[in-house]
C-alpha positions in Angstrom: 71.9 -21.4 -71.6 71.0 -23.9 -74.4 74.1 -23.1 -76.6 76.5 -23.7 -73.7 74.7 -27.2 -73.1 74.8 -28.0 -76.8 78.5 -26.9 -77.1 79.4 -28.9 -74.1 77.6 -32.3 -75.5 79.2 -31.6 -78.8 82.5 -31.5 -77.3 81.9 -34.5 -75.2 80.7 -36.6 -78.3 82.6 -35.2 -81.0 85.6 -37.5 -82.3 88.9 -36.3 -80.8 91.2 -34.6 -83.6 94.7 -36.3 -82.5 93.0 -39.8 -81.9 91.8 -42.1 -79.2 95.1 -42.6 -77.7 96.4 -38.9 -77.7 93.3 -37.2 -76.8 90.3 -38.0 -74.5 87.0 -36.0 -73.3 84.1 -36.9 -71.9 80.9 -35.4 -70.1 80.8 -34.9 -66.4 78.1 -33.5 -63.8 76.2 -34.2 -61.0 72.1 -33.6 -59.9 71.4 -33.2 -55.9 67.6 -32.8 -55.1 67.3 -31.7 -51.6 63.9 -31.9 -49.6 64.1 -30.0 -46.3 61.8 -29.2 -43.3 63.2 -27.5 -40.2 62.0 -25.5 -37.4 63.5 -22.3 -36.2 62.9 -21.3 -32.5 65.2 -17.9 -31.8 64.5 -14.7 -29.8 63.8 -12.6 -32.9 62.6 -15.3 -35.3 60.3 -18.4 -34.8 59.3 -19.9 -38.2 58.9 -23.7 -39.4 59.9 -24.2 -43.2 59.6 -26.9 -46.0 61.4 -26.5 -48.9 62.8 -28.2 -52.0 65.6 -27.4 -54.2 68.4 -28.3 -56.7 71.6 -28.3 -54.4 73.7 -29.1 -57.6 73.1 -29.3 -61.2 76.3 -29.7 -62.6 77.6 -30.3 -66.4 81.0 -30.1 -67.9 83.5 -31.8 -69.4 87.0 -33.4 -68.5 89.6 -35.1 -70.4 93.1 -34.8 -71.4 96.2 -35.7 -73.3 99.4 -37.1 -72.5 100.9 -35.7 -69.4 98.1 -32.7 -69.6 94.4 -32.8 -68.0 91.6 -30.8 -67.9 88.2 -29.8 -66.4 85.5 -27.5 -67.0 82.1 -27.5 -65.2 79.5 -24.9 -64.2 76.8 -25.2 -61.7 73.4 -24.3 -62.6 71.6 -25.5 -59.1 70.5 -23.2 -56.1 68.8 -20.3 -58.7 72.4 -19.3 -59.8 75.2 -19.9 -62.3 78.5 -20.6 -60.5 82.1 -21.6 -62.1 83.3 -24.6 -60.4 86.3 -26.3 -61.7 88.1 -24.6 -65.0 91.5 -25.8 -64.5 94.5 -27.2 -66.7 97.0 -29.8 -64.8 100.0 -31.1 -66.1 101.4 -33.9 -64.5 105.3 -34.9 -64.6 107.5 -37.4 -62.6 108.0 -35.5 -59.6 105.4 -32.8 -59.2 102.1 -31.7 -60.7 101.1 -28.0 -61.5 97.7 -27.1 -61.7 96.4 -23.7 -63.3 92.8 -22.2 -63.4 89.9 -21.9 -61.2 90.1 -24.8 -58.3 90.0 -25.2 -54.8 92.8 -24.0 -52.3 94.7 -26.9 -50.4 92.9 -26.5 -47.5 90.6 -28.9 -45.4 90.0 -32.6 -46.1 86.5 -32.4 -46.1 86.4 -29.2 -48.1 88.8 -31.2 -50.8 86.9 -34.3 -50.8 84.1 -34.1 -53.6 80.7 -33.5 -52.5 79.3 -36.6 -54.2 81.5 -38.3 -51.5 81.2 -36.8 -48.4 79.5 -38.2 -45.2 76.6 -35.7 -44.4 74.4 -33.6 -47.4 76.5 -30.6 -45.8 80.0 -30.3 -45.2 80.8 -29.5 -41.4 81.2 -25.9 -40.1 85.0 -26.2 -40.0 85.0 -26.4 -43.9 81.9 -23.5 -44.3 83.0 -20.7 -42.0 86.4 -19.9 -43.6 85.6 -18.9 -47.2 87.3 -22.2 -48.6 86.2 -20.6 -52.1 87.5 -21.9 -55.4 89.7 -19.3 -56.8 91.9 -18.6 -59.7 95.4 -19.2 -59.3 98.3 -21.7 -59.6 99.0 -24.9 -57.3 102.1 -27.2 -57.5 101.5 -30.6 -55.6 103.2 -34.2 -55.1 101.8 -37.1 -53.7 103.0 -40.5 -53.0 102.0 -43.6 -51.4 101.5 -42.2 -48.0 101.7 -38.5 -48.3 100.7 -35.1 -50.3 102.3 -31.8 -50.7 100.7 -28.8 -52.1 101.1 -25.3 -52.3 99.8 -22.3 -54.6 99.1 -18.6 -55.0 95.5 -17.6 -55.8 93.6 -14.5 -57.0 90.0 -13.7 -56.4 86.8 -16.2 -56.6 84.6 -15.9 -59.3 81.1 -14.8 -58.1 77.9 -15.6 -59.0 76.5 -12.9 -60.7 74.8 -13.9 -64.1 75.8 -10.8 -65.8 79.6 -10.5 -65.6 81.2 -13.5 -63.2 83.0 -10.4 -61.4 85.9 -11.8 -59.9 86.8 -10.8 -55.8 89.4 -8.3 -55.3 91.2 -10.8 -53.1 94.7 -12.7 -52.9 95.3 -16.1 -51.0 98.6 -18.0 -50.3 98.1 -21.7 -49.2 99.7 -24.8 -48.4 98.5 -28.4 -46.8 100.9 -31.6 -46.0 99.3 -34.6 -45.4 100.7 -38.0 -43.8 99.4 -41.6 -43.7 101.7 -43.8 -41.3 99.0 -46.5 -42.2 97.6 -47.0 -45.7 96.2 -50.5 -46.7 93.0 -51.2 -48.0 90.5 -50.9 -45.5 92.7 -49.7 -42.6 94.3 -46.0 -42.9 95.5 -43.2 -40.4 95.6 -39.7 -42.1 96.9 -36.5 -40.3 97.3 -33.5 -42.0 97.6 -29.6 -41.4 97.0 -27.0 -43.8 97.5 -22.9 -43.6 96.3 -19.8 -45.3 97.2 -16.0 -45.8 94.4 -14.1 -47.1 94.1 -10.9 -48.2 91.2 -8.7 -49.5 90.9 -5.0 -51.0 87.2 -4.6 -50.6 85.0 -2.2 -48.3 82.8 -2.6 -46.0 83.2 -5.8 -45.1 86.1 -8.2 -45.9 86.8 -11.2 -43.3 83.9 -12.9 -42.9 82.9 -15.9 -40.2 79.5 -17.8 -41.2 78.2 -21.5 -41.2 75.2 -23.1 -41.5 73.8 -26.0 -39.0 74.2 -28.7 -41.6 70.9 -28.1 -43.8 71.8 -26.2 -46.8 68.4 -24.8 -47.2 68.6 -22.9 -43.6 69.8 -19.6 -43.0 73.4 -18.5 -41.2 72.4 -17.8 -37.7 75.9 -17.0 -36.4 77.5 -14.7 -38.9 80.3 -12.4 -37.9 81.6 -9.7 -40.3 84.7 -7.9 -39.5 86.6 -4.5 -40.9 89.9 -6.6 -41.4 91.4 -6.9 -45.0 93.8 -9.7 -44.1 93.7 -12.9 -41.8 96.0 -15.7 -41.1 94.1 -19.3 -40.8 95.7 -22.7 -39.9 93.9 -26.0 -40.0 94.1 -29.6 -38.5 92.8 -32.9 -39.6 93.0 -36.3 -39.2 90.9 -39.8 -40.5 90.8 -43.4 -39.3 89.5 -46.1 -41.6 89.4 -49.4 -40.2 87.1 -51.9 -42.1 83.3 -50.8 -42.1 84.2 -47.8 -39.4 85.5 -44.3 -40.2 86.3 -41.4 -38.0 87.3 -38.0 -39.4 88.1 -34.7 -37.3 88.7 -31.1 -37.9 89.8 -28.2 -36.3 90.4 -24.4 -37.7 91.2 -21.2 -36.4 91.1 -17.6 -38.2 92.7 -14.6 -36.9 91.4 -11.5 -38.7 94.3 -9.0 -38.1 93.3 -6.6 -35.5 89.6 -6.9 -35.6 88.2 -10.4 -34.5 88.9 -14.2 -34.7 87.1 -17.8 -34.8 87.5 -21.2 -34.3 85.7 -24.4 -35.9 85.8 -28.0 -34.9 84.2 -31.4 -36.3 84.2 -35.0 -35.1 82.3 -37.2 -37.5 82.1 -41.0 -38.6 80.1 -43.6 -39.5 79.7 -47.5 -39.7 78.9 -49.7 -43.0 76.0 -52.0 -42.3 77.1 -53.8 -45.5 80.6 -54.2 -44.6 82.4 -52.2 -47.3 85.4 -49.8 -46.5 85.7 -46.1 -47.0 88.2 -45.3 -50.1 91.1 -43.1 -49.3 93.5 -41.9 -51.9 96.8 -40.9 -49.8 98.3 -39.1 -53.2 95.9 -36.2 -52.4 94.8 -36.9 -49.2 91.1 -37.0 -49.5 88.4 -39.7 -49.7 87.2 -41.2 -52.6 83.8 -42.6 -54.1 82.5 -46.3 -52.5 81.4 -49.0 -54.9 78.9 -51.2 -53.2 80.0 -54.7 -52.8 76.4 -55.8 -54.4 74.8 -52.7 -56.1 71.0 -52.9 -56.9 72.0 -53.6 -60.6 73.5 -56.9 -59.2 70.3 -58.2 -57.4 71.8 -56.7 -53.6 70.6 -53.7 -52.1 74.1 -51.2 -52.5 75.9 -50.0 -49.5 74.1 -48.6 -46.3 75.9 -46.6 -44.0 75.0 -44.8 -40.7 76.7 -41.7 -39.6 77.0 -39.0 -36.6 78.6 -36.2 -36.2 79.1 -32.9 -33.7 80.8 -29.7 -35.0 81.0 -26.1 -33.7 81.6 -22.7 -34.6 82.7 -19.8 -32.1 83.0 -16.2 -32.8 84.3 -13.4 -31.0 81.2 -11.5 -30.9 78.4 -13.2 -33.2 77.8 -16.2 -31.0 78.6 -20.0 -30.9 76.7 -22.6 -32.7 76.7 -26.1 -31.7 75.2 -28.5 -34.0 74.5 -32.3 -33.6 73.8 -34.5 -37.0 72.7 -38.3 -37.9 72.2 -39.9 -40.7 71.9 -42.8 -43.1 73.7 -43.2 -46.6 72.2 -45.6 -49.0 74.6 -46.0 -51.8 72.6 -48.0 -54.4 75.0 -48.0 -57.0 78.5 -46.3 -57.7 77.1 -42.9 -58.5 73.5 -43.2 -57.3 72.9 -42.6 -53.7 70.0 -41.5 -51.1 71.2 -39.3 -48.0 68.9 -38.8 -45.1 70.0 -36.2 -41.9 68.6 -35.1 -39.1 69.9 -31.8 -37.3 69.8 -30.3 -33.9 71.3 -27.0 -33.0 72.2 -24.8 -30.2 72.8 -21.6 -30.7 74.5 -19.3 -28.0 75.4 -15.7 -27.5 74.5 -12.6 -29.5 73.6 -14.4 -33.0 71.8 -12.7 -35.6 68.2 -13.8 -34.4 69.5 -14.0 -30.5 69.6 -17.3 -28.7 67.4 -20.4 -29.5 67.4 -23.6 -31.0 67.3 -25.1 -34.5 65.7 -28.9 -35.5 65.6 -29.7 -39.1 65.6 -33.0 -41.1 67.1 -32.9 -44.9 66.8 -35.6 -47.6 69.0 -35.9 -51.1 68.7 -37.9 -54.3 71.9 -37.9 -55.9 73.2 -38.6 -59.1 76.4 -38.3 -60.8 78.5 -38.9 -63.6 80.9 -40.4 -65.4 
């Protein structure tokens, strides 16, 4: 472990062999410290839990030369080592080609960085359908009001500390977005994405599951199927008007011959300090916010009140409806404190039977560069 950190540090601070104008490299990373307290009240489980964890502890490097850029990053949070982005990208005048371990082109919330998302945890549509990073090739193109992306991917890298085994699976995925309105502080975004998934593994393959909004909680709705392939389609929309933003997603997956599931979410927020959420149309994602008056300039940063309703509905493992509210305090461009309150109703034949969930989670977040 120490050797890996030392190697990354040397790479980041070493003098580039090709000169500063030709080659750049710098450290990147993030640290999320989460504190959670929640109550489980189900037919076969009643428990009160208080927990603290490093939700993320990432360290890596990024850089580029001429038309090429690269990212290499590992995550040491959650008591495991996980590969994140390990990719090389060539950017031409008409399109980009990205090779390596990367996100598949599905879901605006999944593709938006975890340093920027509205809540501590992504909503159930982004959780339920295994939007893993995968080893593959992605071809993409974007402009002032649109983005197009499609790729072919192999397996996902597991979190086994010994050999980082790659799952035996394949994915073909694509996404298209269009922003009929894209001005500073005023955005309308529409998107559609699809995926074909195949996996050769037993006894279980396609699986639907999601937490109710707290990453330290359990999966109370968890459907395992015997299908070895599935087809997914998803829709997404985003609206920004000054300090207000609203985002909606819906996705459905059909596990061939076995089961299907649907999930949806509606969320939004109001910036009490007047800032606007930042959108990048060429990728169809939200970007980082810079407070108008950061703490370092004598201000109080950016304050945002947020709310969300989301649901996962499965064939035979129950339904989970979650209600969330929160406050985001962006102290500096790369420092944020978040607090969420979550209530969830679980119906049907869920893992621990029908019941209720209530919880609170708080995050202290730092990211760089």
